C-alpha angles and dihedrals in degrees: 000000000000114000097192087225131115130191122220111197121209132192122251094199117109108170115093096216113275095327095102088234127120128244138169134140123338107242096215092057090060098034099055097049089041090056091049091051100046092044087056091053101262125136113228127212116200109214130179135193096249102017126234124076111342119223118245130229101199137325136196114215090185087069104088092210093055091045090051091050094047093050098041110116095222092048095048090049092051094044090055089064114005117193113250115244090241090066096049121106112219090209088069095066138072089190142006124210124194110212119209139230123133093271089075090069090071107038107023099066096049097047110107088183091058091046090053093048092050094045094047095047090049096046091048088059099263130134124262120200138172136176135205106330091357091093086072082085091060101053095084099034112120125186122230087267090063093248121127111257091231097043109126091359127123113241143162128210142153103312132230087243093055092046089054091048092057091046097240103112091109094041103055116078092240142356105266097208091049094047092051089052091048091058092050106269121142102229117204115197126198125193116299114279094003122119113267121171124175125192121193106178107291093353116091123181136172132201107222145347090289088063097056099097091044091053090053091050093049091049089057090049091050090050091049090052093046 
């Protein structure tokens, strides 16, 4: 039964490796899908790995969608005290979307609670989506069969080229594009900083921040087809 509710998962990690700089989730990668979802009549729960207020890794208040998200009463209330993933019930959601930001590279892969949420939503027939660095949360997800969720599937994520362009290749714990390919995904890369969204059935992924709205739109299409 459709719940008309979607979960957007945010990182709780704020240290950018050993650089002394801060990181977190990129606001636009949550805001643009959120807008797509709520405008289509879905309720959205904002979850995070550890709960509480998630750290941010950049925002653009000149973007009206991000401004709308950051000033929405429901969003601000949730961001003040996000529910931890461990307390989420997969049966509540038609879809789960993993927003990006470099923080995800540290706490998404090791979260067994996130892996369980993604697996259970997918195996129940829901839609799984991720954008930019969000697919870091997919690299360790295994289905009940033992197979990697992304094995043999077509995906897109922040590319090795883009990581090099921002100067963080030696800072992140692994190269996301490479790791996805190592676990059997077929990674499709578009040009740096251009929108690239890939849908493989009920799996929707996007390459970079510019792909966030497109990921949201494709999630809605996948739900409509479901």
